[in-house]
N, C-alpha and C positions, 0 to 999 in steps of 0.2 A: 171871575173869568171862567167860562165854560170849557171843560175838557171832556171830549168824548173818549171813553176808554174802550178800546177794541178787545173786549174780553167777555166771555160768558161765565167765567169762573167766579162764583160768589165770594169765595175766600180771598181771591186776588182783589176783587172790587173793594171789599171791606178794608183790606190792607192799604190800598191806594188812598181810600178816604181817610184813614187814620194818619197817613203821612202827609198828604196834601190837604191841609186844613182849609175849611171854608169859614171866612174869606181868606185869601182872595180867590181860591179855587172852588169851582162847583163841578163835581164829577157826575157825568151822565154815562150810563152804559150805552153800548152801541145800539141796543134794542130801543132804549128810551129815545135815542136820537133818530130813529127811523131806519136803521140798517136791519134788514130781515134776511139777508143772504147767508151763505156759508163762506168760510175762508179756507183755502187749501194752503197749508203750511208745508211747502216743498223746498224751502231754503236749505242750504248746507251748513249754515251757522245760526247761532241764536240771533245775531243782528239781522241776517237776511230774513228770518221768519218774522221778527218784529217789524221790519220795513214792509213786508208783504201785508201784514195785518193792518198797519197804519194806512198804507196807500189804498188798500181795498175799501176800508171804511170811509176814508176821506173822499174817494171818488163818488160815493153815494151821498154823504152828508155835507161835504164842503166846509166843515168846521175844523177846529183844532182837535186833531186826533192823536191819542197817545196809545202805543202798543208796547207790550213787554213780551219777551220770550226768555224763559229762564229754566234752569235745570240743575241737576246734581251731577257732577263728574267725579268718579272715583279713580284714583291713579292706577291701582292694580287691575282694574277692569278696563283699562285702556280708554278711560273717559266715559264709560257707560255709567248710568243710563243715558246721560247726555241729552241730546235733542229729544229723546224718547222718554224722558223722565215721567211724564204723565201717562204714557201708554206702555210703560216698561213691563207690566204684568198683564197686558191686554186692554182692549178698549173699555171694557166694563169694570175694570178692577178699581178697588177703592184704595185709600192710603195704606191700610194694613196689608192688603195683597201686595202692593208695591214694595213695602218694607220687607215682607217675608221673602219676596223674590230677590231683593238685594242681599239679604243675609245668606240665602241659598248660594248665590254667586260668589259671595265673599268667603264662605266656609273653607275652601282649600288654602286660603292665605292666612299667615299669622296676623293677629289683631293689630300688632304694632305697625303693620304696613297698610292699614285702612285709612290712609290720608285721602281727603276729598275736598272739593270746593263747590260752592254754589256760585253760579254765574247768572247775571241778569243783564240783558241787553234791552234798552229802551229806545224806541224810535218815535219821533213826533213829526207830524205833517201839519204845518200851519195853514190857516185859511188861504194864504196866497200861494201855497204849494211848496214853500221853502221847507227843507227837512233838517232836523238835528237829531243826534243820537248820542248815547252814553252806554258804555259797558263797564260793569263793576263786578267784583267777585269777593267772596268771603271764604277764607281757607280754614279747614278744621279736620276733624277725624270722625269716622263712624264708630259709635259706641256699640258694644256687644248686645245690649238690650235697650229698648226704647225707654226714655225718661222724660217726664213732664207731660202736661196736658194742654199747653197753649199752642198756638200756631196751627199749621196744617202740613200736609205732604210729608216730606222727610224730616221735618223739624225735630221730632222726638229722638232721632238717631244721629243728628249732626251736632257734634261737640265743638264748641268754640273754646279753644285752649285758654285765651286770655280771661274768659269768664269762668272757666272750669265747670260749665254746664251746657246742656243742649239748648238749642233755640226754643224748644218747647218748655223749658224750665224758666225762660225769661218772660217778663211781662211784655205785652205788646209794645209798650213805649221803649223798653230796653232793646227788644229785638229790632224794631224799626230804626233805631239809632245806629246799629252796627251792621245790619244785614246787607247783603248784596243789593236787594231791591231798595232798601232805605237809602243807601249811599247813592245809588243810581238816580232815584227820584229827587233827592236833595240837589244833586248836581244839575239834573235836567231842568228842574223848576227854576233854578237861578238863571240858567241860560234863557228860559222862556220869558222870565220877568225882564231881562235885559232887552229882549227882542220885541216884546209887545208893548 
C-alpha cells in the first residue's frame, strides 16, 4: 500500500520507513510522488500543521498522504520550542545549534524543573478525501549534557525516565517502540488498515 509522506526531512522519512514496514506499506516522499511545491505551515497547533501538509500534497497527488508535525515542549519555557522546534535557533541552524539554544534558555532554571514532552500529530488524507488523525506524546526530562549517538534532533538531550536513558542512547527499534512518533504511527496505521 503506497503512502506519500509530506516531508522533505530525510531523518523523518527514514524513521517512518523503519516503523511502517514494507509490506504492507510502501513509503514515497512527496517529491517522488510528483509534488514540487512548497508548504506554508501557518497552523496554530501541531495537528493544524500536519493537516495543512497532508491536504496540500493530497491536492496535487490525489493519493494516500501522511503528514506529521512534531516538536519538543519544555514546561519551564512555557512550551517552547514547541511548533518552532526545527527553527528554534534560526532557519539554517543544525541539531547542535538548536540544543545549545535550548540549554541557553534553560540555564536560569534548576535542572530538576527541566520536564519536557515530545508531541507528534499525524494527519492522513485518503484518496477519497477522508481524513484521519492521531496525536501522541512522550514525557521526559532534558538532561544537562547530550548523551548517545542515535536518532536526530533533540534526541540526545531527552531522557526517558522509564528507560533511564536518552532517546539517542536507545536503538532505533527501542526508540520507535516508545517514542511519540512510533506510538502515533502504530495507532494511525491500524486505523488505515481498517479503512482501506
